[in-house]
PDB file of N, CA, C and O in Angstrom, chain B, residues numbered from 101:
ATOM      1  N   MET B 101     347.972 160.639  85.574  1.00  0.00           N
ATOM      2  CA  MET B 101     346.816 160.479  84.930  1.00  0.00           C
ATOM      3  C   MET B 101     345.661 160.842  86.014  1.00  0.00           C
ATOM      4  O   MET B 101     345.021 160.037  86.690  1.00  0.00           O
ATOM      5  N   GLU B 102     345.555 162.265  86.008  1.00  0.00           N
ATOM      6  CA  GLU B 102     344.602 162.758  86.981  1.00  0.00           C
ATOM      7  C   GLU B 102     343.785 163.992  85.446  1.00  0.00           C
ATOM      8  O   GLU B 102     342.776 164.655  85.205  1.00  0.00           O
ATOM      9  N   PHE B 103     344.616 163.748  85.065  1.00  0.00           N
ATOM     10  CA  PHE B 103     343.711 164.976  83.742  1.00  0.00           C
ATOM     11  C   PHE B 103     343.645 163.724  83.195  1.00  0.00           C
ATOM     12  O   PHE B 103     342.466 163.541  83.499  1.00  0.00           O
ATOM     13  N   TYR B 104     343.941 162.749  82.654  1.00  0.00           N
ATOM     14  CA  TYR B 104     342.411 161.826  81.940  1.00  0.00           C
ATOM     15  C   TYR B 104     341.721 161.891  82.151  1.00  0.00           C
ATOM     16  O   TYR B 104     340.821 162.073  81.331  1.00  0.00           O
ATOM     17  N   THR B 105     341.417 161.762  84.042  1.00  0.00           N
ATOM     18  CA  THR B 105     340.008 160.719  84.523  1.00  0.00           C
ATOM     19  C   THR B 105     339.520 162.766  84.697  1.00  0.00           C
ATOM     20  O   THR B 105     338.292 162.788  84.781  1.00  0.00           O
ATOM     21  N   ALA B 106     339.830 163.586  84.733  1.00  0.00           N
ATOM     22  CA  ALA B 106     339.208 164.590  84.769  1.00  0.00           C
ATOM     23  C   ALA B 106     337.657 164.380  83.422  1.00  0.00           C
ATOM     24  O   ALA B 106     336.494 163.977  83.453  1.00  0.00           O
ATOM     25  N   MET B 107     339.121 165.243  81.876  1.00  0.00           N
ATOM     26  CA  MET B 107     337.793 164.903  80.838  1.00  0.00           C
ATOM     27  C   MET B 107     337.574 163.586  80.521  1.00  0.00           C
ATOM     28  O   MET B 107     337.408 163.391  79.317  1.00  0.00           O
ATOM     29  N   ARG B 108     337.489 161.987  81.704  1.00  0.00           N
ATOM     30  CA  ARG B 108     336.749 161.186  81.170  1.00  0.00           C
ATOM     31  C   ARG B 108     336.016 161.085  81.988  1.00  0.00           C
ATOM     32  O   ARG B 108     335.306 160.083  81.907  1.00  0.00           O
ATOM     33  N   HIS B 109     335.729 162.206  83.426  1.00  0.00           N
ATOM     34  CA  HIS B 109     334.644 161.836  84.138  1.00  0.00           C
ATOM     35  C   HIS B 109     334.072 163.048  82.806  1.00  0.00           C
ATOM     36  O   HIS B 109     333.038 162.515  82.402  1.00  0.00           O
ATOM     37  N   PHE B 110     334.298 164.535  81.884  1.00  0.00           N
ATOM     38  CA  PHE B 110     334.031 164.949  82.056  1.00  0.00           C
ATOM     39  C   PHE B 110     332.911 164.694  80.688  1.00  0.00           C
ATOM     40  O   PHE B 110     331.709 164.959  80.715  1.00  0.00           O
ATOM     41  N   ALA B 111     333.944 163.907  79.113  1.00  0.00           N
ATOM     42  CA  ALA B 111     333.392 163.568  79.105  1.00  0.00           C
ATOM     43  C   ALA B 111     331.597 162.428  78.725  1.00  0.00           C
ATOM     44  O   ALA B 111     330.627 162.579  77.983  1.00  0.00           O
ATOM     45  N   ASP B 112     332.150 161.107  80.013  1.00  0.00           N
ATOM     46  CA  ASP B 112     330.455 161.173  80.244  1.00  0.00           C
ATOM     47  C   ASP B 112     329.908 161.459  81.302  1.00  0.00           C
ATOM     48  O   ASP B 112     329.856 160.878  82.387  1.00  0.00           O
ATOM     49  N   SER B 113     329.457 162.484  80.896  1.00  0.00           N
ATOM     50  CA  SER B 113     328.900 163.500  82.239  1.00  0.00           C
ATOM     51  C   SER B 113     328.158 165.117  81.054  1.00  0.00           C
ATOM     52  O   SER B 113     327.079 165.283  80.486  1.00  0.00           O
ATOM     53  N   TRP B 114     329.090 165.745  81.137  1.00  0.00           N
ATOM     54  CA  TRP B 114     328.232 167.277  80.229  1.00  0.00           C
ATOM     55  C   TRP B 114     328.877 166.677  78.326  1.00  0.00           C
ATOM     56  O   TRP B 114     327.978 166.896  77.514  1.00  0.00           O
ATOM     57  N   GLY B 115     329.779 166.228  77.856  1.00  0.00           N
ATOM     58  CA  GLY B 115     330.062 165.287  76.431  1.00  0.00           C
ATOM     59  C   GLY B 115     328.320 164.689  76.252  1.00  0.00           C
ATOM     60  O   GLY B 115     327.376 165.402  75.910  1.00  0.00           O
ATOM     61  N   LEU B 116     328.242 163.047  76.626  1.00  0.00           N
ATOM     62  CA  LEU B 116     326.866 163.757  76.776  1.00  0.00           C
ATOM     63  C   LEU B 116     325.693 163.729  76.702  1.00  0.00           C
ATOM     64  O   LEU B 116     324.922 162.882  76.253  1.00  0.00           O
ATOM     65  N   LEU B 117     325.489 165.051  77.331  1.00  0.00           N
ATOM     66  CA  LEU B 117     324.525 165.807  77.732  1.00  0.00           C
ATOM     67  C   LEU B 117     324.395 166.959  76.367  1.00  0.00           C
ATOM     68  O   LEU B 117     323.427 167.521  75.854  1.00  0.00           O
ATOM     69  N   ALA B 118     325.517 166.977  76.157  1.00  0.00           N
ATOM     70  CA  ALA B 118     326.058 167.988  74.492  1.00  0.00           C
ATOM     71  C   ALA B 118     325.401 166.859  73.177  1.00  0.00           C
ATOM     72  O   ALA B 118     324.371 166.805  72.505  1.00  0.00           O
ATOM     73  N   MET B 119     325.796 166.609  73.216  1.00  0.00           N
ATOM     74  CA  MET B 119     325.780 165.912  71.653  1.00  0.00           C
ATOM     75  C   MET B 119     324.385 165.142  72.357  1.00  0.00           C
ATOM     76  O   MET B 119     324.167 164.534  71.309  1.00  0.00           O
ATOM     77  N   THR B 120     323.553 164.790  73.030  1.00  0.00           N
ATOM     78  CA  THR B 120     321.951 165.085  73.043  1.00  0.00           C
ATOM     79  C   THR B 120     320.153 165.977  72.935  1.00  0.00           C
ATOM     80  O   THR B 120     318.950 165.775  72.773  1.00  0.00           O
ATOM     81  N   LEU B 121     321.430 167.252  73.224  1.00  0.00           N
ATOM     82  CA  LEU B 121     320.805 168.588  72.779  1.00  0.00           C
ATOM     83  C   LEU B 121     321.564 168.906  71.540  1.00  0.00           C
ATOM     84  O   LEU B 121     321.097 169.786  70.817  1.00  0.00           O
ATOM     85  N   PHE B 122     322.971 168.153  71.097  1.00  0.00           N
ATOM     86  CA  PHE B 122     322.872 168.745  69.237  1.00  0.00           C
ATOM     87  C   PHE B 122     322.164 167.789  68.878  1.00  0.00           C
ATOM     88  O   PHE B 122     321.184 168.510  68.694  1.00  0.00           O
ATOM     89  N   PHE B 123     321.468 165.925  68.384  1.00  0.00           N
ATOM     90  CA  PHE B 123     320.681 165.465  68.727  1.00  0.00           C
ATOM     91  C   PHE B 123     318.818 165.977  68.407  1.00  0.00           C
ATOM     92  O   PHE B 123     317.827 165.563  67.806  1.00  0.00           O
ATOM     93  N   LEU B 124     319.257 167.130  69.282  1.00  0.00           N
ATOM     94  CA  LEU B 124     317.677 167.406  69.292  1.00  0.00           C
ATOM     95  C   LEU B 124     318.079 168.185  67.986  1.00  0.00           C
ATOM     96  O   LEU B 124     317.806 168.031  66.796  1.00  0.00           O
ATOM     97  N   GLY B 125     318.774 169.007  68.631  1.00  0.00           N
ATOM     98  CA  GLY B 125     318.543 170.479  67.903  1.00  0.00           C
ATOM     99  C   GLY B 125     318.150 169.863  65.974  1.00  0.00           C
ATOM    100  O   GLY B 125     317.157 170.320  65.409  1.00  0.00           O
ATOM    101  N   VAL B 126     319.077 168.852  65.252  1.00  0.00           N
ATOM    102  CA  VAL B 126     319.004 168.963  63.984  1.00  0.00           C
ATOM    103  C   VAL B 126     317.928 167.949  64.426  1.00  0.00           C
ATOM    104  O   VAL B 126     318.538 167.107  65.085  1.00  0.00           O
ATOM    105  N   LEU B 127     317.076 167.738  64.395  1.00  0.00           N
ATOM    106  CA  LEU B 127     315.962 166.530  65.026  1.00  0.00           C
ATOM    107  C   LEU B 127     314.981 167.343  64.879  1.00  0.00           C
ATOM    108  O   LEU B 127     314.145 166.865  64.112  1.00  0.00           O
ATOM    109  N   VAL B 128     314.489 169.175  65.586  1.00  0.00           N
ATOM    110  CA  VAL B 128     313.426 169.871  65.845  1.00  0.00           C
ATOM    111  C   VAL B 128     314.018 170.155  64.630  1.00  0.00           C
ATOM    112  O   VAL B 128     313.380 169.476  63.826  1.00  0.00           O
ATOM    113  N   PHE B 129     315.226 171.024  63.782  1.00  0.00           N
ATOM    114  CA  PHE B 129     316.352 171.549  62.953  1.00  0.00           C
ATOM    115  C   PHE B 129     315.055 170.782  61.547  1.00  0.00           C
ATOM    116  O   PHE B 129     314.379 171.573  60.889  1.00  0.00           O
ATOM    117  N   THR B 130     314.945 169.432  61.346  1.00  0.00           N
ATOM    118  CA  THR B 130     314.634 168.889  60.272  1.00  0.00           C
ATOM    119  C   THR B 130     313.355 169.138  60.231  1.00  0.00           C
ATOM    120  O   THR B 130     312.767 169.708  59.313  1.00  0.00           O
ATOM    121  N   LEU B 131     312.798 168.633  61.425  1.00  0.00           N
ATOM    122  CA  LEU B 131     310.883 167.838  61.065  1.00  0.00           C
ATOM    123  C   LEU B 131     309.909 169.283  61.634  1.00  0.00           C
ATOM    124  O   LEU B 131     308.830 169.178  62.217  1.00  0.00           O
ATOM    125  N   ARG B 132     310.773 170.927  61.211  1.00  0.00           N
ATOM    126  CA  ARG B 132     310.028 172.216  61.001  1.00  0.00           C
ATOM    127  C   ARG B 132     308.740 172.214  60.990  1.00  0.00           C
ATOM    128  O   ARG B 132     308.078 171.548  61.787  1.00  0.00           O
ATOM    129  N   PRO B 133     308.395 172.728  60.368  1.00  0.00           N
ATOM    130  CA  PRO B 133     307.107 172.601  60.167  1.00  0.00           C
ATOM    131  C   PRO B 133     307.028 172.962  58.246  1.00  0.00           C
ATOM    132  O   PRO B 133     306.175 172.612  57.430  1.00  0.00           O
ATOM    133  N   GLY B 134     308.704 174.042  58.001  1.00  0.00           N
ATOM    134  CA  GLY B 134     308.766 174.890  56.993  1.00  0.00           C
ATOM    135  C   GLY B 134     310.026 174.069  56.092  1.00  0.00           C
ATOM    136  O   GLY B 134     310.510 174.615  55.100  1.00  0.00           O
ATOM    137  N   ALA B 135     310.621 172.326  56.686  1.00  0.00           N
ATOM    138  CA  ALA B 135     311.205 172.440  56.493  1.00  0.00           C
ATOM    139  C   ALA B 135     311.114 171.654  54.625  1.00  0.00           C
ATOM    140  O   ALA B 135     312.002 171.698  53.773  1.00  0.00           O
ATOM    141  N   LYS B 136     309.743 171.017  54.514  1.00  0.00           N
ATOM    142  CA  LYS B 136     309.572 170.356  53.298  1.00  0.00           C
ATOM    143  C   LYS B 136     310.344 170.631  51.940  1.00  0.00           C
ATOM    144  O   LYS B 136     311.111 170.008  51.207  1.00  0.00           O
ATOM    145  N   ALA B 137     309.739 171.904  51.979  1.00  0.00           N
ATOM    146  CA  ALA B 137     309.903 172.967  50.915  1.00  0.00           C
ATOM    147  C   ALA B 137     311.256 172.131  50.701  1.00  0.00           C
ATOM    148  O   ALA B 137     311.235 171.023  50.165  1.00  0.00           O
ATOM    149  N   SER B 138     312.726 172.891  51.269  1.00  0.00           N
ATOM    150  CA  SER B 138     314.102 173.284  51.166  1.00  0.00           C
ATOM    151  C   SER B 138     314.662 171.693  50.961  1.00  0.00           C
ATOM    152  O   SER B 138     315.656 171.514  50.258  1.00  0.00           O
ATOM    153  N   ALA B 139     313.939 170.483  51.643  1.00  0.00           N
ATOM    154  CA  ALA B 139     314.390 169.253  52.443  1.00  0.00           C
ATOM    155  C   ALA B 139     313.136 168.624  50.333  1.00  0.00           C
ATOM    156  O   ALA B 139     312.771 167.449  50.298  1.00  0.00           O
ATOM    157  N   ASP B 140     312.941 169.108  49.666  1.00  0.00           N
ATOM    158  CA  ASP B 140     312.685 168.718  48.399  1.00  0.00           C
ATOM    159  C   ASP B 140     313.044 169.178  47.203  1.00  0.00           C
ATOM    160  O   ASP B 140     312.783 168.784  46.067  1.00  0.00           O
ATOM    161  N   GLU B 141     313.875 170.342  47.738  1.00  0.00           N
ATOM    162  CA  GLU B 141     314.241 171.059  46.661  1.00  0.00           C
ATOM    163  C   GLU B 141     315.862 170.800  46.904  1.00  0.00           C
ATOM    164  O   GLU B 141     316.547 171.405  46.080  1.00  0.00           O
ATOM    165  N   ALA B 142     316.483 170.154  47.707  1.00  0.00           N
ATOM    166  CA  ALA B 142     317.754 170.569  47.796  1.00  0.00           C
ATOM    167  C   ALA B 142     317.631 168.470  47.544  1.00  0.00           C
ATOM    168  O   ALA B 142     318.713 168.004  47.190  1.00  0.00           O
ATOM    169  N   ALA B 143     316.801 167.699  47.662  1.00  0.00           N
ATOM    170  CA  ALA B 143     316.590 165.967  46.893  1.00  0.00           C
ATOM    171  C   ALA B 143     316.827 166.325  45.582  1.00  0.00           C
ATOM    172  O   ALA B 143     317.629 165.645  44.942  1.00  0.00           O
ATOM    173  N   ARG B 144     316.167 167.462  44.955  1.00  0.00           N
ATOM    174  CA  ARG B 144     315.973 167.740  43.551  1.00  0.00           C
ATOM    175  C   ARG B 144     317.024 168.369  42.319  1.00  0.00           C
ATOM    176  O   ARG B 144     316.863 168.458  41.102  1.00  0.00           O
ATOM    177  N   ILE B 145     318.393 168.835  43.389  1.00  0.00           N
ATOM    178  CA  ILE B 145     319.362 168.738  42.509  1.00  0.00           C
ATOM    179  C   ILE B 145     320.465 168.215  41.812  1.00  0.00           C
ATOM    180  O   ILE B 145     321.412 168.742  41.229  1.00  0.00           O
ATOM    181  N   PRO B 146     320.102 166.991  42.021  1.00  0.00           N
ATOM    182  CA  PRO B 146     321.475 165.849  41.900  1.00  0.00           C
ATOM    183  C   PRO B 146     320.261 166.339  40.211  1.00  0.00           C
ATOM    184  O   PRO B 146     320.688 166.870  39.186  1.00  0.00           O
ATOM    185  N   LEU B 147     319.762 166.198  40.302  1.00  0.00           N
ATOM    186  CA  LEU B 147     318.462 166.258  38.406  1.00  0.00           C
ATOM    187  C   LEU B 147     318.835 166.576  37.649  1.00  0.00           C
ATOM    188  O   LEU B 147     319.086 166.170  36.515  1.00  0.00           O
ATOM    189  N   LYS B 148     319.001 167.945  38.543  1.00  0.00           N
ATOM    190  CA  LYS B 148     318.831 169.462  37.904  1.00  0.00           C
ATOM    191  C   LYS B 148     319.428 169.015  36.173  1.00  0.00           C
ATOM    192  O   LYS B 148     319.381 167.912  35.630  1.00  0.00           O
ATOM    193  N   GLU B 149     319.889 170.139  35.710  1.00  0.00           N
ATOM    194  CA  GLU B 149     320.368 169.796  33.686  1.00  0.00           C
ATOM    195  C   GLU B 149     321.212 171.506  33.832  1.00  0.00           C
ATOM    196  O   GLU B 149     320.558 172.546  33.913  1.00  0.00           O
ATOM    197  N   ASP B 150     322.954 171.447  33.841  1.00  0.00           N
ATOM    198  CA  ASP B 150     322.843 173.620  33.949  1.00  0.00           C
ATOM    199  C   ASP B 150     322.235 174.112  32.391  1.00  0.00           C
ATOM    200  O   ASP B 150     322.062 175.306  32.144  1.00  0.00           O
TER     201      ASP B 150
END
């Protein structure tokens, strides 16, 4: 059970920090100033005709 306890402690502390940093990175990447043009282009992909 010692390995389980160590992994649980790691997930509770550093795992949460890693997920928070990942979330903030995705948020910053999505809301950056140049993202609107690429998001609009990606939104029109299903409507394009070949």
